[in-house]
mmJSON file of the N, C-alpha and C atoms, coordinates in Angstrom:
{"data_MODEL":{"atom_site":{
"group_PDB":["ATOM","ATOM","ATOM","ATOM","ATOM","ATOM","ATOM","ATOM","ATOM","ATOM","ATOM","ATOM","ATOM","ATOM","ATOM","ATOM","ATOM","ATOM","ATOM","ATOM","ATOM","ATOM","ATOM","ATOM","ATOM","ATOM","ATOM","ATOM","ATOM","ATOM","ATOM","ATOM","ATOM","ATOM","ATOM","ATOM","ATOM","ATOM","ATOM","ATOM","ATOM","ATOM","ATOM","ATOM","ATOM","ATOM","ATOM","ATOM","ATOM","ATOM","ATOM","ATOM","ATOM","ATOM","ATOM","ATOM","ATOM","ATOM","ATOM","ATOM","ATOM","ATOM","ATOM","ATOM","ATOM","ATOM","ATOM","ATOM","ATOM","ATOM","ATOM","ATOM","ATOM","ATOM","ATOM","ATOM","ATOM","ATOM","ATOM","ATOM","ATOM","ATOM","ATOM","ATOM","ATOM","ATOM","ATOM","ATOM","ATOM","ATOM","ATOM","ATOM","ATOM","ATOM","ATOM","ATOM","ATOM","ATOM","ATOM","ATOM","ATOM","ATOM","ATOM","ATOM","ATOM","ATOM","ATOM","ATOM","ATOM","ATOM","ATOM","ATOM","ATOM","ATOM","ATOM","ATOM","ATOM","ATOM","ATOM","ATOM","ATOM","ATOM","ATOM","ATOM","ATOM","ATOM","ATOM","ATOM","ATOM","ATOM","ATOM","ATOM","ATOM","ATOM","ATOM","ATOM","ATOM","ATOM","ATOM","ATOM","ATOM","ATOM","ATOM","ATOM","ATOM","ATOM","ATOM","ATOM","ATOM","ATOM","ATOM","ATOM","ATOM","ATOM","ATOM","ATOM","ATOM","ATOM","ATOM","ATOM","ATOM","ATOM","ATOM","ATOM","ATOM","ATOM","ATOM","ATOM","ATOM","ATOM","ATOM","ATOM","ATOM","ATOM","ATOM","ATOM","ATOM","ATOM","ATOM","ATOM","ATOM","ATOM","ATOM","ATOM","ATOM","ATOM","ATOM","ATOM","ATOM","ATOM","ATOM","ATOM","ATOM","ATOM","ATOM","ATOM","ATOM","ATOM","ATOM","ATOM","ATOM","ATOM","ATOM","ATOM","ATOM","ATOM","ATOM","ATOM","ATOM","ATOM","ATOM","ATOM","ATOM","ATOM","ATOM","ATOM","ATOM","ATOM","ATOM","ATOM","ATOM","ATOM"],
"id":[1,2,3,4,5,6,7,8,9,10,11,12,13,14,15,16,17,18,19,20,21,22,23,24,25,26,27,28,29,30,31,32,33,34,35,36,37,38,39,40,41,42,43,44,45,46,47,48,49,50,51,52,53,54,55,56,57,58,59,60,61,62,63,64,65,66,67,68,69,70,71,72,73,74,75,76,77,78,79,80,81,82,83,84,85,86,87,88,89,90,91,92,93,94,95,96,97,98,99,100,101,102,103,104,105,106,107,108,109,110,111,112,113,114,115,116,117,118,119,120,121,122,123,124,125,126,127,128,129,130,131,132,133,134,135,136,137,138,139,140,141,142,143,144,145,146,147,148,149,150,151,152,153,154,155,156,157,158,159,160,161,162,163,164,165,166,167,168,169,170,171,172,173,174,175,176,177,178,179,180,181,182,183,184,185,186,187,188,189,190,191,192,193,194,195,196,197,198,199,200,201,202,203,204,205,206,207,208,209,210,211,212,213,214,215,216,217,218,219,220,221,222],
"type_symbol":["N","C","C","N","C","C","N","C","C","N","C","C","N","C","C","N","C","C","N","C","C","N","C","C","N","C","C","N","C","C","N","C","C","N","C","C","N","C","C","N","C","C","N","C","C","N","C","C","N","C","C","N","C","C","N","C","C","N","C","C","N","C","C","N","C","C","N","C","C","N","C","C","N","C","C","N","C","C","N","C","C","N","C","C","N","C","C","N","C","C","N","C","C","N","C","C","N","C","C","N","C","C","N","C","C","N","C","C","N","C","C","N","C","C","N","C","C","N","C","C","N","C","C","N","C","C","N","C","C","N","C","C","N","C","C","N","C","C","N","C","C","N","C","C","N","C","C","N","C","C","N","C","C","N","C","C","N","C","C","N","C","C","N","C","C","N","C","C","N","C","C","N","C","C","N","C","C","N","C","C","N","C","C","N","C","C","N","C","C","N","C","C","N","C","C","N","C","C","N","C","C","N","C","C","N","C","C","N","C","C","N","C","C","N","C","C","N","C","C","N","C","C"],
"label_atom_id":["N","CA","C","N","CA","C","N","CA","C","N","CA","C","N","CA","C","N","CA","C","N","CA","C","N","CA","C","N","CA","C","N","CA","C","N","CA","C","N","CA","C","N","CA","C","N","CA","C","N","CA","C","N","CA","C","N","CA","C","N","CA","C","N","CA","C","N","CA","C","N","CA","C","N","CA","C","N","CA","C","N","CA","C","N","CA","C","N","CA","C","N","CA","C","N","CA","C","N","CA","C","N","CA","C","N","CA","C","N","CA","C","N","CA","C","N","CA","C","N","CA","C","N","CA","C","N","CA","C","N","CA","C","N","CA","C","N","CA","C","N","CA","C","N","CA","C","N","CA","C","N","CA","C","N","CA","C","N","CA","C","N","CA","C","N","CA","C","N","CA","C","N","CA","C","N","CA","C","N","CA","C","N","CA","C","N","CA","C","N","CA","C","N","CA","C","N","CA","C","N","CA","C","N","CA","C","N","CA","C","N","CA","C","N","CA","C","N","CA","C","N","CA","C","N","CA","C","N","CA","C","N","CA","C","N","CA","C","N","CA","C","N","CA","C","N","CA","C","N","CA","C","N","CA","C","N","CA","C"],
"label_alt_id":[null,null,null,null,null,null,null,null,null,null,null,null,null,null,null,null,null,null,null,null,null,null,null,null,null,null,null,null,null,null,null,null,null,null,null,null,null,null,null,null,null,null,null,null,null,null,null,null,null,null,null,null,null,null,null,null,null,null,null,null,null,null,null,null,null,null,null,null,null,null,null,null,null,null,null,null,null,null,null,null,null,null,null,null,null,null,null,null,null,null,null,null,null,null,null,null,null,null,null,null,null,null,null,null,null,null,null,null,null,null,null,null,null,null,null,null,null,null,null,null,null,null,null,null,null,null,null,null,null,null,null,null,null,null,null,null,null,null,null,null,null,null,null,null,null,null,null,null,null,null,null,null,null,null,null,null,null,null,null,null,null,null,null,null,null,null,null,null,null,null,null,null,null,null,null,null,null,null,null,null,null,null,null,null,null,null,null,null,null,null,null,null,null,null,null,null,null,null,null,null,null,null,null,null,null,null,null,null,null,null,null,null,null,null,null,null,null,null,null,null,null,null],
"label_comp_id":["VAL","VAL","VAL","VAL","VAL","VAL","VAL","VAL","VAL","LEU","LEU","LEU","ARG","ARG","ARG","ASP","ASP","ASP","ALA","ALA","ALA","THR","THR","THR","PRO","PRO","PRO","ARG","ARG","ARG","LEU","LEU","LEU","ALA","ALA","ALA","ALA","ALA","ALA","ALA","ALA","ALA","ALA","ALA","ALA","ALA","ALA","ALA","GLY","GLY","GLY","ARG","ARG","ARG","GLU","GLU","GLU","GLY","GLY","GLY","LEU","LEU","LEU","ALA","ALA","ALA","ARG","ARG","ARG","PHE","PHE","PHE","ILE","ILE","ILE","ALA","ALA","ALA","LEU","LEU","LEU","TYR","TYR","TYR","GLU","GLU","GLU","GLN","GLN","GLN","ALA","ALA","ALA","PRO","PRO","PRO","VAL","VAL","VAL","GLY","GLY","GLY","VAL","VAL","VAL","VAL","VAL","VAL","LEU","LEU","LEU","HIS","HIS","HIS","GLY","GLY","GLY","GLY","GLY","GLY","ASP","ASP","ASP","GLY","GLY","GLY","ARG","ARG","ARG","ILE","ILE","ILE","LEU","LEU","LEU","GLU","GLU","GLU","ALA","ALA","ALA","ASN","ASN","ASN","PRO","PRO","PRO","CYS","CYS","CYS","PHE","PHE","PHE","GLN","GLN","GLN","ARG","ARG","ARG","LEU","LEU","LEU","VAL","VAL","VAL","GLY","GLY","GLY","ARG","ARG","ARG","SER","SER","SER","LEU","LEU","LEU","ASP","ASP","ASP","GLU","GLU","GLU","LEU","LEU","LEU","ARG","ARG","ARG","ALA","ALA","ALA","LEU","LEU","LEU","ARG","ARG","ARG","ALA","ALA","ALA","ALA","ALA","ALA","ASP","ASP","ASP","LEU","LEU","LEU","SER","SER","SER","PRO","PRO","PRO","PRO","PRO","PRO","GLU","GLU","GLU"],
"label_asym_id":["A","A","A","A","A","A","A","A","A","A","A","A","A","A","A","A","A","A","A","A","A","A","A","A","A","A","A","A","A","A","A","A","A","A","A","A","A","A","A","A","A","A","A","A","A","A","A","A","A","A","A","A","A","A","A","A","A","A","A","A","A","A","A","A","A","A","A","A","A","A","A","A","A","A","A","A","A","A","A","A","A","A","A","A","A","A","A","A","A","A","A","A","A","A","A","A","A","A","A","A","A","A","A","A","A","A","A","A","A","A","A","A","A","A","A","A","A","A","A","A","A","A","A","A","A","A","A","A","A","A","A","A","A","A","A","A","A","A","A","A","A","A","A","A","A","A","A","A","A","A","A","A","A","A","A","A","A","A","A","A","A","A","A","A","A","A","A","A","A","A","A","A","A","A","A","A","A","A","A","A","A","A","A","A","A","A","A","A","A","A","A","A","A","A","A","A","A","A","A","A","A","A","A","A","A","A","A","A","A","A","A","A","A","A","A","A","A","A","A","A","A","A"],
"label_entity_id":["1","1","1","1","1","1","1","1","1","1","1","1","1","1","1","1","1","1","1","1","1","1","1","1","1","1","1","1","1","1","1","1","1","1","1","1","1","1","1","1","1","1","1","1","1","1","1","1","1","1","1","1","1","1","1","1","1","1","1","1","1","1","1","1","1","1","1","1","1","1","1","1","1","1","1","1","1","1","1","1","1","1","1","1","1","1","1","1","1","1","1","1","1","1","1","1","1","1","1","1","1","1","1","1","1","1","1","1","1","1","1","1","1","1","1","1","1","1","1","1","1","1","1","1","1","1","1","1","1","1","1","1","1","1","1","1","1","1","1","1","1","1","1","1","1","1","1","1","1","1","1","1","1","1","1","1","1","1","1","1","1","1","1","1","1","1","1","1","1","1","1","1","1","1","1","1","1","1","1","1","1","1","1","1","1","1","1","1","1","1","1","1","1","1","1","1","1","1","1","1","1","1","1","1","1","1","1","1","1","1","1","1","1","1","1","1","1","1","1","1","1","1"],
"label_seq_id":[1,1,1,2,2,2,3,3,3,4,4,4,5,5,5,6,6,6,7,7,7,8,8,8,9,9,9,10,10,10,11,11,11,12,12,12,13,13,13,14,14,14,15,15,15,16,16,16,17,17,17,18,18,18,19,19,19,20,20,20,21,21,21,22,22,22,23,23,23,24,24,24,25,25,25,26,26,26,27,27,27,28,28,28,29,29,29,30,30,30,31,31,31,32,32,32,33,33,33,34,34,34,35,35,35,36,36,36,37,37,37,38,38,38,39,39,39,40,40,40,41,41,41,42,42,42,43,43,43,44,44,44,45,45,45,46,46,46,47,47,47,48,48,48,49,49,49,50,50,50,51,51,51,52,52,52,53,53,53,54,54,54,55,55,55,56,56,56,57,57,57,58,58,58,59,59,59,60,60,60,61,61,61,62,62,62,63,63,63,64,64,64,65,65,65,66,66,66,67,67,67,68,68,68,69,69,69,70,70,70,71,71,71,72,72,72,73,73,73,74,74,74],
"pdbx_PDB_ins_code":[null,null,null,null,null,null,null,null,null,null,null,null,null,null,null,null,null,null,null,null,null,null,null,null,null,null,null,null,null,null,null,null,null,null,null,null,null,null,null,null,null,null,null,null,null,null,null,null,null,null,null,null,null,null,null,null,null,null,null,null,null,null,null,null,null,null,null,null,null,null,null,null,null,null,null,null,null,null,null,null,null,null,null,null,null,null,null,null,null,null,null,null,null,null,null,null,null,null,null,null,null,null,null,null,null,null,null,null,null,null,null,null,null,null,null,null,null,null,null,null,null,null,null,null,null,null,null,null,null,null,null,null,null,null,null,null,null,null,null,null,null,null,null,null,null,null,null,null,null,null,null,null,null,null,null,null,null,null,null,null,null,null,null,null,null,null,null,null,null,null,null,null,null,null,null,null,null,null,null,null,null,null,null,null,null,null,null,null,null,null,null,null,null,null,null,null,null,null,null,null,null,null,null,null,null,null,null,null,null,null,null,null,null,null,null,null,null,null,null,null,null,null],
"Cartn_x":[43.158,42.78,41.346,41.119,39.786,39.454,38.284,37.831,36.553,36.542,35.366,34.829,33.525,32.889,31.756,31.602,30.509,29.23,28.304,27.044,25.947,26.261,25.247,24.479,25.135,24.372,23.436,23.907,23.089,21.887,22.1,21.01,20.002,20.502,19.606,18.759,19.366,18.622,17.563,17.889,16.919,15.752,16.049,14.987,14.092,14.694,13.901,13.02,13.542,12.753,11.56,11.763,10.657,9.605,10.059,9.116,8.311,8.975,8.278,7.264,7.637,6.716,5.515,5.754,4.652,3.683,4.217,3.354,2.542,3.183,2.489,1.362,1.629,0.622,-0.558,-0.278,-1.355,-2.192,-1.548,-2.266,-3.13,-2.587,-3.3,-4.514,-4.301,-5.375,-6.498,-6.15,-7.136,-7.622,-7.208,-7.592,-9.112,-9.677,-11.128,-11.58,-10.648,-10.966,-10.486,-11.138,-10.751,-9.451,-8.545,-7.262,-7.085,-6.739,-6.562,-5.219,-4.532,-3.291,-3.54,-3.263,-3.422,-2.152,-1.973,-0.794,-0.939,0.092,0.098,-0.982,-1.418,-2.483,-3.871,-3.929,-5.21,-5.75,-5.111,-5.57,-5.375,-6.374,-6.302,-5.383,-4.405,-3.434,-3.754,-4.105,-4.417,-5.551,-6.334,-7.397,-7.567,-7.601,-7.724,-9.155,-9.353,-10.679,-11.784,-11.482,-12.5,-12.995,-12.086,-12.497,-13.32,-12.906,-13.648,-15.086,-15.267,-16.621,-17.389,-16.725,-17.389,-17.984,-17.229,-17.7,-18.394,-18.381,-19.058,-18.441,-17.118,-16.412,-15.189,-14.835,-13.647,-12.398,-11.253,-9.996,-9.81,-10.175,-10.054,-10.924,-12.138,-13.019,-12.423,-11.895,-11.324,-10.095,-9.291,-8.079,-8.397,-9.621,-10.025,-10.489,-10.504,-11.024,-9.922,-10.275,-9.45,-10.135,-9.365,-9.922,-11.088,-10.979,-12.048,-13.347,-13.27,-14.474,-15.38,-14.84,-15.607,-16.267,-16.065,-16.676,-17.521,-18.575,-19.428,-18.637,-19.002,-18.26,-18.267,-19.347,-19.418,-18.617],
"Cartn_y":[14.574,13.195,13.178,12.47,12.337,10.85,10.506,9.125,9.087,8.295,8.155,6.737,6.648,5.344,5.298,4.166,3.981,3.731,4.669,4.56,3.902,3.448,2.874,1.728,0.734,-0.367,0.101,1.031,1.562,2.323,3.137,3.907,2.989,1.941,0.976,0.242,-0.138,-0.832,0.085,1.34,2.296,2.488,2.575,2.74,1.508,0.329,-0.909,-0.97,-0.522,-0.492,0.442,1.608,2.56,1.989,1.307,0.707,-0.403,-1.216,-2.287,-1.722,-0.657,-0.022,0.56,1.179,1.753,0.658,-0.502,-1.62,-2.131,-2.245,-2.711,-1.752,-0.465,0.528,0.464,0.336,0.24,-1.01,-2.127,-3.37,-3.226,-2.657,-2.441,-1.533,-0.422,0.551,0.009,-0.838,-1.31,-2.734,-3.329,-4.714,-4.831,-5.907,-6.108,-6.7,-6.866,-7.37,-6.359,-6.361,-5.442,-5.869,-4.917,-5.183,-4.163,-4.665,-3.796,-4.107,-3.074,-3.233,-2.652,-3.462,-2.931,-3.161,-2.345,-2.441,-3.537,-3.71,-4.727,-4.535,-3.299,-3.026,-3.165,-3.545,-3.735,-2.498,-1.352,-0.121,-0.22,0.208,0.175,1.294,0.91,1.876,2.268,1.281,1.511,0.589,1.032,0.215,0.66,-0.303,0.075,0.54,1.194,1.725,0.665,-0.55,-1.602,-1.882,-1.977,-2.232,-1.063,0.146,1.322,1.284,0.884,0.767,-0.369,-1.487,-2.634,-2.289,-1.523,-1.196,0.163,0.912,2.202,3.246,3.201,4.178,4.704,5.942,6.551,6.049,6.288,5.885,6.595,7.867,8.597,7.955,7.554,6.891,5.545,4.802,3.492,3.61,4.638,4.81,5.075,5.453,5.676,4.373,3.279,2.004,0.959,-0.091,-1.296,-2.322,-3.262,-4.284,-5.002,-5.271,-5.97,-5.173,-3.846,-3.021,-3.282,-3.909,-4.154,-5.525,-6.333,-7.658,-7.834,-8.639,-8.861,-9.541,-9.273,-9.831,-11.367,-11.95,-13.411,-13.975],
"Cartn_z":[-5.42,-5.656,-6.144,-7.211,-7.763,-7.823,-7.29,-7.335,-8.146,-9.175,-10.012,-9.856,-9.684,-9.596,-10.596,-11.213,-12.161,-11.368,-11.437,-10.691,-11.512,-12.713,-13.6,-12.954,-12.351,-11.745,-10.63,-9.817,-8.726,-9.259,-10.275,-10.873,-11.558,-12.215,-12.871,-11.83,-10.715,-9.652,-9.051,-8.855,-8.311,-9.28,-10.566,-11.561,-11.601,-11.526,-11.516,-10.277,-9.147,-7.915,-8.04,-8.632,-8.827,-9.772,-10.827,-11.782,-11.107,-10.295,-9.57,-8.597,-7.906,-6.963,-7.701,-8.838,-9.62,-10.073,-10.48,-10.885,-9.699,-8.535,-7.337,-6.956,-6.98,-6.622,-7.589,-8.876,-9.868,-9.629,-9.343,-9.07,-7.827,-6.776,-5.517,-5.728,-6.413,-6.625,-7.504,-8.472,-9.443,-9.176,-8.072,-7.769,-7.665,-8.219,-8.155,-6.819,-5.89,-4.55,-3.527,-2.369,-1.309,-0.653,-0.463,0.183,1.3,2.495,3.658,4.306,4.759,5.502,6.886,7.92,9.269,10.067,11.085,11.927,12.969,13.752,14.795,15.838,16.008,16.984,16.361,15.09,14.42,13.729,13.932,13.274,11.773,11.03,9.573,9.096,8.286,7.766,6.328,5.518,4.105,3.684,2.739,2.147,0.702,-0.199,-1.603,-1.909,-3.054,-3.397,-3.396,-3.828,-3.846,-2.43,-1.467,-0.087,0.456,0.133,0.59,0.073,-1.177,-1.731,-1.05,-0.784,-0.157,1.201,1.995,3.341,3.411,2.308,2.271,3.172,3.285,4.134,3.397,3.718,3.104,3.828,3.218,3.842,5.179,5.259,6.525,7.611,7.245,8.215,8.644,7.691,8.003,8.897,8.695,9.509,10.978,11.274,12.669,13.326,12.566,13.06,13.204,13.912,13.953,13.054,12.541,11.651,12.331,13.638,14.363,14.411,14.257,14.278,13.068,12.05,10.83,10.773,11.803,11.8,13.063,12.964,14.126,15.25,16.508,17.63,17.657,17.196,17.22,16.076],
"occupancy":[1.0,1.0,1.0,1.0,1.0,1.0,1.0,1.0,1.0,1.0,1.0,1.0,1.0,1.0,1.0,1.0,1.0,1.0,1.0,1.0,1.0,1.0,1.0,1.0,1.0,1.0,1.0,1.0,1.0,1.0,1.0,1.0,1.0,1.0,1.0,1.0,1.0,1.0,1.0,1.0,1.0,1.0,1.0,1.0,1.0,1.0,1.0,1.0,1.0,1.0,1.0,1.0,1.0,1.0,1.0,1.0,1.0,1.0,1.0,1.0,1.0,1.0,1.0,1.0,1.0,1.0,1.0,1.0,1.0,1.0,1.0,1.0,1.0,1.0,1.0,1.0,1.0,1.0,1.0,1.0,1.0,1.0,1.0,1.0,1.0,1.0,1.0,1.0,1.0,1.0,1.0,1.0,1.0,1.0,1.0,1.0,1.0,1.0,1.0,1.0,1.0,1.0,1.0,1.0,1.0,1.0,1.0,1.0,1.0,1.0,1.0,1.0,1.0,1.0,1.0,1.0,1.0,1.0,1.0,1.0,1.0,1.0,1.0,1.0,1.0,1.0,1.0,1.0,1.0,1.0,1.0,1.0,1.0,1.0,1.0,1.0,1.0,1.0,1.0,1.0,1.0,1.0,1.0,1.0,1.0,1.0,1.0,1.0,1.0,1.0,1.0,1.0,1.0,1.0,1.0,1.0,1.0,1.0,1.0,1.0,1.0,1.0,1.0,1.0,1.0,1.0,1.0,1.0,1.0,1.0,1.0,1.0,1.0,1.0,1.0,1.0,1.0,1.0,1.0,1.0,1.0,1.0,1.0,1.0,1.0,1.0,1.0,1.0,1.0,1.0,1.0,1.0,1.0,1.0,1.0,1.0,1.0,1.0,1.0,1.0,1.0,1.0,1.0,1.0,1.0,1.0,1.0,1.0,1.0,1.0,1.0,1.0,1.0,1.0,1.0,1.0,1.0,1.0,1.0,1.0,1.0,1.0],
"B_iso_or_equiv":[0.0,0.0,0.0,0.0,0.0,0.0,0.0,0.0,0.0,0.0,0.0,0.0,0.0,0.0,0.0,0.0,0.0,0.0,0.0,0.0,0.0,0.0,0.0,0.0,0.0,0.0,0.0,0.0,0.0,0.0,0.0,0.0,0.0,0.0,0.0,0.0,0.0,0.0,0.0,0.0,0.0,0.0,0.0,0.0,0.0,0.0,0.0,0.0,0.0,0.0,0.0,0.0,0.0,0.0,0.0,0.0,0.0,0.0,0.0,0.0,0.0,0.0,0.0,0.0,0.0,0.0,0.0,0.0,0.0,0.0,0.0,0.0,0.0,0.0,0.0,0.0,0.0,0.0,0.0,0.0,0.0,0.0,0.0,0.0,0.0,0.0,0.0,0.0,0.0,0.0,0.0,0.0,0.0,0.0,0.0,0.0,0.0,0.0,0.0,0.0,0.0,0.0,0.0,0.0,0.0,0.0,0.0,0.0,0.0,0.0,0.0,0.0,0.0,0.0,0.0,0.0,0.0,0.0,0.0,0.0,0.0,0.0,0.0,0.0,0.0,0.0,0.0,0.0,0.0,0.0,0.0,0.0,0.0,0.0,0.0,0.0,0.0,0.0,0.0,0.0,0.0,0.0,0.0,0.0,0.0,0.0,0.0,0.0,0.0,0.0,0.0,0.0,0.0,0.0,0.0,0.0,0.0,0.0,0.0,0.0,0.0,0.0,0.0,0.0,0.0,0.0,0.0,0.0,0.0,0.0,0.0,0.0,0.0,0.0,0.0,0.0,0.0,0.0,0.0,0.0,0.0,0.0,0.0,0.0,0.0,0.0,0.0,0.0,0.0,0.0,0.0,0.0,0.0,0.0,0.0,0.0,0.0,0.0,0.0,0.0,0.0,0.0,0.0,0.0,0.0,0.0,0.0,0.0,0.0,0.0,0.0,0.0,0.0,0.0,0.0,0.0,0.0,0.0,0.0,0.0,0.0,0.0],
"pdbx_formal_charge":[null,null,null,null,null,null,null,null,null,null,null,null,null,null,null,null,null,null,null,null,null,null,null,null,null,null,null,null,null,null,null,null,null,null,null,null,null,null,null,null,null,null,null,null,null,null,null,null,null,null,null,null,null,null,null,null,null,null,null,null,null,null,null,null,null,null,null,null,null,null,null,null,null,null,null,null,null,null,null,null,null,null,null,null,null,null,null,null,null,null,null,null,null,null,null,null,null,null,null,null,null,null,null,null,null,null,null,null,null,null,null,null,null,null,null,null,null,null,null,null,null,null,null,null,null,null,null,null,null,null,null,null,null,null,null,null,null,null,null,null,null,null,null,null,null,null,null,null,null,null,null,null,null,null,null,null,null,null,null,null,null,null,null,null,null,null,null,null,null,null,null,null,null,null,null,null,null,null,null,null,null,null,null,null,null,null,null,null,null,null,null,null,null,null,null,null,null,null,null,null,null,null,null,null,null,null,null,null,null,null,null,null,null,null,null,null,null,null,null,null,null,null],
"auth_seq_id":[1,1,1,2,2,2,3,3,3,4,4,4,5,5,5,6,6,6,7,7,7,8,8,8,9,9,9,10,10,10,11,11,11,12,12,12,13,13,13,14,14,14,15,15,15,16,16,16,17,17,17,18,18,18,19,19,19,20,20,20,21,21,21,22,22,22,23,23,23,24,24,24,25,25,25,26,26,26,27,27,27,28,28,28,29,29,29,30,30,30,31,31,31,32,32,32,33,33,33,34,34,34,35,35,35,36,36,36,37,37,37,38,38,38,39,39,39,40,40,40,41,41,41,42,42,42,43,43,43,44,44,44,45,45,45,46,46,46,47,47,47,48,48,48,49,49,49,50,50,50,51,51,51,52,52,52,53,53,53,54,54,54,55,55,55,56,56,56,57,57,57,58,58,58,59,59,59,60,60,60,61,61,61,62,62,62,63,63,63,64,64,64,65,65,65,66,66,66,67,67,67,68,68,68,69,69,69,70,70,70,71,71,71,72,72,72,73,73,73,74,74,74],
"auth_comp_id":["VAL","VAL","VAL","VAL","VAL","VAL","VAL","VAL","VAL","LEU","LEU","LEU","ARG","ARG","ARG","ASP","ASP","ASP","ALA","ALA","ALA","THR","THR","THR","PRO","PRO","PRO","ARG","ARG","ARG","LEU","LEU","LEU","ALA","ALA","ALA","ALA","ALA","ALA","ALA","ALA","ALA","ALA","ALA","ALA","ALA","ALA","ALA","GLY","GLY","GLY","ARG","ARG","ARG","GLU","GLU","GLU","GLY","GLY","GLY","LEU","LEU","LEU","ALA","ALA","ALA","ARG","ARG","ARG","PHE","PHE","PHE","ILE","ILE","ILE","ALA","ALA","ALA","LEU","LEU","LEU","TYR","TYR","TYR","GLU","GLU","GLU","GLN","GLN","GLN","ALA","ALA","ALA","PRO","PRO","PRO","VAL","VAL","VAL","GLY","GLY","GLY","VAL","VAL","VAL","VAL","VAL","VAL","LEU","LEU","LEU","HIS","HIS","HIS","GLY","GLY","GLY","GLY","GLY","GLY","ASP","ASP","ASP","GLY","GLY","GLY","ARG","ARG","ARG","ILE","ILE","ILE","LEU","LEU","LEU","GLU","GLU","GLU","ALA","ALA","ALA","ASN","ASN","ASN","PRO","PRO","PRO","CYS","CYS","CYS","PHE","PHE","PHE","GLN","GLN","GLN","ARG","ARG","ARG","LEU","LEU","LEU","VAL","VAL","VAL","GLY","GLY","GLY","ARG","ARG","ARG","SER","SER","SER","LEU","LEU","LEU","ASP","ASP","ASP","GLU","GLU","GLU","LEU","LEU","LEU","ARG","ARG","ARG","ALA","ALA","ALA","LEU","LEU","LEU","ARG","ARG","ARG","ALA","ALA","ALA","ALA","ALA","ALA","ASP","ASP","ASP","LEU","LEU","LEU","SER","SER","SER","PRO","PRO","PRO","PRO","PRO","PRO","GLU","GLU","GLU"],
"auth_asym_id":["A","A","A","A","A","A","A","A","A","A","A","A","A","A","A","A","A","A","A","A","A","A","A","A","A","A","A","A","A","A","A","A","A","A","A","A","A","A","A","A","A","A","A","A","A","A","A","A","A","A","A","A","A","A","A","A","A","A","A","A","A","A","A","A","A","A","A","A","A","A","A","A","A","A","A","A","A","A","A","A","A","A","A","A","A","A","A","A","A","A","A","A","A","A","A","A","A","A","A","A","A","A","A","A","A","A","A","A","A","A","A","A","A","A","A","A","A","A","A","A","A","A","A","A","A","A","A","A","A","A","A","A","A","A","A","A","A","A","A","A","A","A","A","A","A","A","A","A","A","A","A","A","A","A","A","A","A","A","A","A","A","A","A","A","A","A","A","A","A","A","A","A","A","A","A","A","A","A","A","A","A","A","A","A","A","A","A","A","A","A","A","A","A","A","A","A","A","A","A","A","A","A","A","A","A","A","A","A","A","A","A","A","A","A","A","A","A","A","A","A","A","A"],
"auth_atom_id":["N","CA","C","N","CA","C","N","CA","C","N","CA","C","N","CA","C","N","CA","C","N","CA","C","N","CA","C","N","CA","C","N","CA","C","N","CA","C","N","CA","C","N","CA","C","N","CA","C","N","CA","C","N","CA","C","N","CA","C","N","CA","C","N","CA","C","N","CA","C","N","CA","C","N","CA","C","N","CA","C","N","CA","C","N","CA","C","N","CA","C","N","CA","C","N","CA","C","N","CA","C","N","CA","C","N","CA","C","N","CA","C","N","CA","C","N","CA","C","N","CA","C","N","CA","C","N","CA","C","N","CA","C","N","CA","C","N","CA","C","N","CA","C","N","CA","C","N","CA","C","N","CA","C","N","CA","C","N","CA","C","N","CA","C","N","CA","C","N","CA","C","N","CA","C","N","CA","C","N","CA","C","N","CA","C","N","CA","C","N","CA","C","N","CA","C","N","CA","C","N","CA","C","N","CA","C","N","CA","C","N","CA","C","N","CA","C","N","CA","C","N","CA","C","N","CA","C","N","CA","C","N","CA","C","N","CA","C","N","CA","C","N","CA","C","N","CA","C","N","CA","C","N","CA","C","N","CA","C"],
"pdbx_PDB_model_num":[1,1,1,1,1,1,1,1,1,1,1,1,1,1,1,1,1,1,1,1,1,1,1,1,1,1,1,1,1,1,1,1,1,1,1,1,1,1,1,1,1,1,1,1,1,1,1,1,1,1,1,1,1,1,1,1,1,1,1,1,1,1,1,1,1,1,1,1,1,1,1,1,1,1,1,1,1,1,1,1,1,1,1,1,1,1,1,1,1,1,1,1,1,1,1,1,1,1,1,1,1,1,1,1,1,1,1,1,1,1,1,1,1,1,1,1,1,1,1,1,1,1,1,1,1,1,1,1,1,1,1,1,1,1,1,1,1,1,1,1,1,1,1,1,1,1,1,1,1,1,1,1,1,1,1,1,1,1,1,1,1,1,1,1,1,1,1,1,1,1,1,1,1,1,1,1,1,1,1,1,1,1,1,1,1,1,1,1,1,1,1,1,1,1,1,1,1,1,1,1,1,1,1,1,1,1,1,1,1,1,1,1,1,1,1,1,1,1,1,1,1,1]
}}}
């Protein structure tokens, strides 16, 4: 028994998803404003290059911090 299925729609959807992700990543990386993603516990997970320049810290340094660590207590 041989079953053949047309995978064209699935492959097209996967390719469109990859293209959309690539556009999002380029926008994120090249954004002229700082963008930060943090987890539910406040730990910084990602920060785009603009944000890293704004705060003068590398991504590795930022990942050791919580978002609240970057703002004054008051």
